[in-house]
C-alpha positions as CSV (number, residue, x, y, z in Angstrom):
1,M,-248.7,200.1,-77.3
2,R,-245.3,201.7,-78.0
3,Y,-243.9,202.6,-81.4
4,L,-240.1,202.7,-81.7
5,N,-238.7,204.3,-84.8
6,A,-235.3,203.7,-86.5
7,D,-233.5,206.1,-84.2
8,D,-235.0,204.5,-81.1
9,V,-234.0,201.0,-82.3
10,R,-230.5,202.1,-83.2
11,R,-229.9,203.7,-79.8
12,R,-231.3,200.7,-77.9
13,L,-229.6,198.0,-79.9
14,P,-225.8,198.6,-79.8
15,M,-223.8,196.1,-81.7
16,P,-222.1,194.4,-78.7
17,K,-225.5,193.7,-77.1
18,A,-226.9,192.6,-80.5
19,I,-224.1,190.1,-80.9
20,E,-224.8,188.6,-77.4
21,A,-228.5,188.5,-78.2
22,M,-227.7,186.5,-81.4
23,A,-225.6,184.1,-79.3
24,R,-228.6,183.4,-77.1
25,A,-231.0,183.2,-80.0
26,F,-228.9,180.7,-82.0
27,A,-228.2,178.6,-78.9
28,A,-231.9,178.4,-78.1
29,Y,-232.7,177.5,-81.7
30,S,-230.2,174.6,-81.7
31,Q,-231.4,173.4,-78.3
32,G,-235.0,173.2,-79.6
33,R,-236.3,176.1,-77.5
34,V,-237.7,178.0,-80.5
35,K,-240.9,177.6,-82.4
36,M,-240.5,179.1,-85.9
37,P,-242.0,178.0,-89.2
38,L,-240.2,178.7,-92.5
39,R,-241.1,182.3,-93.6
40,L,-244.3,182.6,-95.5
41,R,-243.8,184.1,-98.9
42,L,-246.8,186.0,-100.4
43,Q,-246.4,187.0,-104.0
44,V,-248.0,190.2,-105.2
45,P,-247.9,189.6,-109.0
46,A,-249.5,192.9,-110.1
47,H,-246.4,194.7,-108.7
48,E,-243.8,192.0,-109.1
49,A,-243.5,192.2,-105.3
50,L,-243.2,189.8,-102.3
51,V,-244.4,190.0,-98.7
52,L,-242.7,187.9,-96.1
53,H,-244.2,186.9,-92.7
54,M,-241.7,185.7,-90.1
55,P,-243.1,184.7,-86.6
56,A,-241.1,183.1,-83.8
57,Y,-241.5,182.2,-80.2
58,L,-238.4,181.8,-78.0
59,H,-238.3,180.2,-74.6
60,D,-234.9,179.8,-73.1
61,E,-233.8,179.2,-69.5
62,H,-234.5,182.8,-68.4
63,R,-237.4,184.3,-70.4
64,E,-240.0,184.1,-73.1
65,A,-240.3,186.3,-76.2
66,L,-242.8,186.4,-79.1
67,A,-242.8,188.5,-82.2
68,V,-243.6,188.6,-85.9
69,K,-241.9,190.5,-88.6
70,I,-243.5,191.5,-91.9
71,V,-241.2,192.4,-94.8
72,S,-242.4,193.8,-98.1
73,V,-240.1,193.7,-101.1
74,Y,-241.2,196.0,-104.0
75,P,-238.5,196.2,-106.6
76,H,-240.1,199.1,-108.5
77,N,-240.5,201.3,-105.4
78,P,-237.5,203.6,-106.1
79,A,-239.3,205.0,-109.2
80,K,-242.1,206.0,-106.8
81,G,-239.8,207.6,-104.2
82,H,-239.9,204.6,-101.8
83,P,-237.3,202.1,-100.6
84,V,-237.4,198.6,-102.1
85,I,-237.9,197.1,-98.6
86,Y,-240.2,198.0,-95.7
87,A,-240.1,196.0,-92.5
88,T,-242.1,196.1,-89.3
89,V,-241.7,194.0,-86.1
90,L,-244.8,193.5,-83.9
91,V,-243.8,192.3,-80.3
92,L,-246.4,190.4,-78.4
93,E,-246.7,189.5,-74.7
94,P,-245.9,185.8,-74.6
95,D,-248.4,184.8,-71.9
96,T,-251.4,186.8,-73.2
97,G,-250.7,187.6,-76.9
98,R,-251.2,191.3,-76.1
99,P,-249.4,193.6,-78.5
100,L,-246.6,195.4,-76.7
101,A,-244.8,197.4,-79.3
102,T,-244.2,198.0,-83.0
103,L,-240.6,198.5,-84.0
104,E,-239.2,199.9,-87.3
105,G,-237.9,196.7,-88.9
106,N,-235.3,197.8,-91.5
107,T,-232.9,199.1,-88.8
108,L,-233.5,196.1,-86.6
109,T,-232.9,193.7,-89.5
110,A,-229.7,195.5,-90.5
111,I,-228.3,195.3,-87.0
112,R,-229.3,191.7,-86.2
113,T,-228.1,190.4,-89.5
114,A,-224.7,191.9,-89.1
115,A,-224.6,190.8,-85.4
116,A,-225.1,187.2,-86.5
117,S,-222.1,187.6,-88.8
118,G,-220.2,189.2,-86.0
119,L,-220.9,186.2,-83.8
120,A,-219.9,183.8,-86.6
121,T,-216.7,185.8,-87.1
122,R,-215.9,185.7,-83.4
123,L,-216.3,181.9,-83.4
124,L,-214.7,181.1,-86.8
125,A,-212.2,183.8,-87.9
126,R,-208.5,183.7,-86.9
127,E,-207.8,185.7,-83.8
128,D,-205.2,187.8,-85.6
129,A,-207.4,188.6,-88.6
130,H,-206.9,192.3,-89.4
131,V,-208.1,193.0,-93.0
132,L,-211.7,193.0,-94.0
133,A,-213.2,192.9,-97.5
134,V,-216.8,193.9,-98.0
135,F,-218.8,193.4,-101.2
136,G,-221.7,195.8,-101.5
137,A,-222.1,199.4,-100.3
138,G,-225.6,199.5,-98.9
139,V,-227.1,199.3,-95.4
140,Q,-225.9,195.8,-94.7
141,A,-222.4,196.6,-95.8
142,R,-222.3,199.4,-93.3
143,S,-223.6,197.3,-90.4
144,H,-221.3,194.4,-91.3
145,I,-218.3,196.7,-91.2
146,E,-219.3,197.8,-87.7
147,A,-220.0,194.2,-86.5
148,I,-216.7,192.7,-87.8
149,C,-214.7,195.6,-86.4
150,T,-216.4,195.0,-83.0
151,V,-215.1,191.4,-82.7
152,R,-211.7,191.6,-84.5
153,P,-208.9,194.2,-84.5
154,I,-209.5,195.3,-88.1
155,E,-206.8,197.7,-89.4
156,R,-207.9,198.0,-93.0
157,V,-211.2,197.6,-94.9
158,W,-211.6,197.1,-98.6
159,V,-215.0,197.8,-100.2
160,Y,-216.1,196.7,-103.7
161,A,-219.3,197.6,-105.4
162,P,-220.2,198.2,-109.1
163,T,-221.1,201.8,-108.4
164,R,-218.1,203.8,-107.4
165,E,-220.1,206.7,-105.9
166,H,-221.8,204.3,-103.5
167,V,-218.5,203.1,-102.2
168,E,-217.1,206.6,-101.8
169,A,-220.2,207.6,-99.8
170,L,-219.8,204.6,-97.6
171,I,-216.1,205.4,-97.0
172,E,-216.9,209.0,-96.1
173,E,-219.6,207.8,-93.6
174,M,-217.8,204.9,-92.0
175,A,-214.1,205.5,-91.9
176,G,-213.0,206.1,-88.3
177,R,-216.5,205.7,-86.8
178,G,-216.7,203.8,-83.6
179,P,-214.6,200.6,-83.9
180,V,-214.0,201.1,-87.7
181,P,-210.4,202.1,-88.6
182,R,-209.8,205.2,-90.6
183,D,-208.2,203.1,-93.3
184,V,-211.2,202.2,-95.5
185,R,-210.4,201.8,-99.2
186,L,-212.2,201.5,-102.5
187,A,-211.3,198.3,-104.4
188,E,-211.2,198.7,-108.2
189,T,-211.9,195.0,-108.7
190,P,-213.1,192.0,-106.7
191,S,-209.6,190.5,-106.8
192,Q,-208.1,193.7,-105.3
193,A,-210.6,193.5,-102.4
194,M,-209.8,189.8,-101.8
195,A,-206.0,190.1,-102.1
196,E,-205.2,191.0,-98.5
197,A,-208.5,189.9,-96.8
198,D,-208.6,187.7,-93.8
199,I,-212.4,188.2,-93.4
200,V,-214.9,188.6,-96.3
201,C,-218.5,189.8,-96.1
202,T,-220.8,189.6,-99.1
203,T,-223.9,191.8,-98.8
204,T,-225.1,192.1,-102.3
205,T,-228.2,191.0,-104.3
206,S,-226.1,189.4,-107.0
207,A,-227.4,186.2,-108.6
208,T,-223.9,185.2,-109.6
209,P,-220.6,184.9,-107.6
210,V,-219.1,188.2,-106.6
211,F,-215.5,186.9,-106.4
212,R,-213.5,184.0,-107.9
213,D,-212.8,180.8,-106.1
214,E,-209.1,181.2,-106.9
215,D,-209.1,184.5,-104.9
216,V,-210.0,182.6,-101.7
217,R,-206.9,181.9,-99.7
218,P,-206.3,179.4,-96.9
219,G,-207.4,180.8,-93.5
220,M,-210.1,183.1,-94.8
221,H,-213.4,183.5,-93.1
222,I,-216.4,184.4,-95.2
223,N,-219.8,185.7,-94.1
224,A,-222.4,185.4,-96.9
225,I,-225.8,187.1,-96.4
226,G,-226.9,188.3,-99.7
227,S,-228.7,185.4,-101.5
228,Y,-232.2,184.5,-100.3
229,S,-233.5,182.2,-103.0
230,R,-232.4,178.9,-104.6
231,E,-231.6,180.8,-107.8
232,M,-229.1,183.3,-106.2
233,V,-225.5,182.3,-105.8
234,E,-223.2,184.9,-104.2
235,I,-220.3,182.5,-103.4
236,P,-218.6,180.2,-105.9
237,L,-219.8,176.6,-105.4
238,E,-216.2,175.5,-105.5
239,T,-215.6,177.7,-102.4
240,V,-218.6,176.1,-100.6
241,A,-217.3,172.6,-101.4
242,R,-213.9,173.2,-99.8
243,A,-215.0,175.3,-96.8
244,Y,-216.1,174.4,-93.3
245,V,-219.8,175.5,-93.8
246,V,-221.7,176.9,-90.9
247,V,-225.3,178.0,-91.3
248,D,-228.0,179.7,-89.3
249,S,-230.5,176.9,-90.0
250,R,-230.1,173.7,-92.0
251,E,-233.8,173.8,-92.9
252,S,-233.8,177.4,-94.0
253,V,-230.6,177.3,-96.1
254,R,-231.8,174.2,-97.9
255,A,-235.0,176.0,-98.9
256,E,-233.6,179.5,-99.5
257,A,-229.9,179.7,-100.0
258,G,-228.8,179.1,-103.6
259,E,-225.2,178.3,-102.7
260,I,-226.1,175.6,-100.3
261,A,-229.1,174.2,-102.2
262,Q,-227.2,173.9,-105.5
263,A,-224.1,172.5,-103.8
264,L,-226.3,169.8,-102.2
265,D,-228.1,169.1,-105.5
266,R,-224.9,168.7,-107.4
267,G,-223.3,166.4,-104.7
268,L,-220.5,168.9,-103.9
269,I,-221.4,168.7,-100.3
270,S,-223.6,166.5,-98.1
271,E,-226.0,167.2,-95.3
272,E,-223.3,166.2,-92.9
273,H,-221.2,169.1,-94.3
274,L,-223.5,171.7,-92.6
275,V,-223.0,172.9,-89.0
276,E,-225.5,175.2,-87.3
277,L,-224.0,178.3,-85.6
278,G,-226.0,177.5,-82.5
279,E,-224.3,174.1,-82.2
280,I,-220.9,175.9,-82.0
281,V,-222.3,178.4,-79.4
282,V,-223.4,175.5,-77.1
283,G,-220.2,173.5,-77.7
284,R,-221.7,170.6,-79.7
285,K,-219.6,171.4,-82.7
286,P,-216.1,173.0,-83.0
287,G,-215.4,176.4,-84.4
288,R,-212.2,176.9,-86.5
289,T,-210.0,173.8,-86.1
290,H,-206.8,175.0,-87.8
291,R,-205.2,178.1,-89.1
292,E,-205.4,177.2,-92.8
293,Q,-209.1,176.2,-92.7
294,I,-211.5,178.2,-94.9
295,T,-214.7,178.9,-93.0
296,L,-218.0,180.0,-94.4
297,F,-221.0,181.3,-92.6
298,K,-224.2,181.3,-94.7
299,S,-227.2,183.1,-93.3
300,V,-230.7,183.7,-94.8
301,G,-232.0,185.3,-91.6
302,L,-234.3,183.7,-89.0
303,A,-237.3,185.2,-87.2
304,V,-235.8,184.2,-83.9
305,Q,-233.1,186.8,-84.5
306,D,-235.8,189.5,-84.7
307,V,-237.4,188.2,-81.5
308,A,-234.1,188.3,-79.6
309,A,-233.1,191.7,-81.0
310,A,-236.6,193.2,-80.2
311,Q,-236.3,191.9,-76.7
312,V,-233.1,193.8,-76.2
313,V,-234.7,197.0,-77.6
314,L,-237.7,196.7,-75.3
315,E,-235.5,196.0,-72.2
316,N,-233.4,199.1,-73.0
317,D,-236.5,201.1,-73.6
318,S,-237.8,200.2,-70.2
319,N,-234.4,201.1,-68.7
320,D,-234.5,204.5,-70.4
321,G,-238.0,205.1,-69.2
């Protein structure tokens, strides 16, 4: 059985291929070609921690794939010199269940999550969108900048996060790298980040909205990936109510996305308000329908994304070998 570390995964899962893999994954999901339970959440009370188990089986027109991801979230780890999150993906042979490979999961998760937002941006953002605003300055912020700049001709990026030093480090690392423009700027306030933005990505762990609804202008596209519980709301509910809302999975966002769950509970939107990304990929639902439309992609992350991404990694590993 192979073990592929973070560098192996990064080399074998370039963003353009990751985006295409997400298109296949979401299409298969909306066509009923995926078996995937809601993620199992195991509480570890002694450490105020959480362990997530995310299995999925994908069978599309061309191939099968089977994998499970285990994610541990230990909020007190930094004091012990460890990251908050560890993730591992175990890939199994679909017809025998034989373990094929273990992949470092943090890197794979960062790439596949941003690739889903890249796919949503390709389908929903205006063709001439050229200014990006990113909230957060961590791993997901970096991967989202790469993904959005892969699918749209971004000329300027604004980044806002509470810790200025984190933003400065991101700018030094990302400006001019690959498809990213050299013009990457620190925003002093959320409103400054939003002022010019055509596309917005929220990649924080905030439990309250990171920008004001009044800062959302007609024609914006928003990718929201930070909240993962019913108590967390990264996007103003007023924005959710007036947007064309696209989700990775209706079932998952109802259970795990505070913005969607609370908007539904308060009657601000209805079930009919939600469109799955895969439905747009396969042509059952439209993407952006007019220039002034506000579009919102809300993602909590699906195990089928890990399966599809791991499949690309292993295929490229075989090609390298």
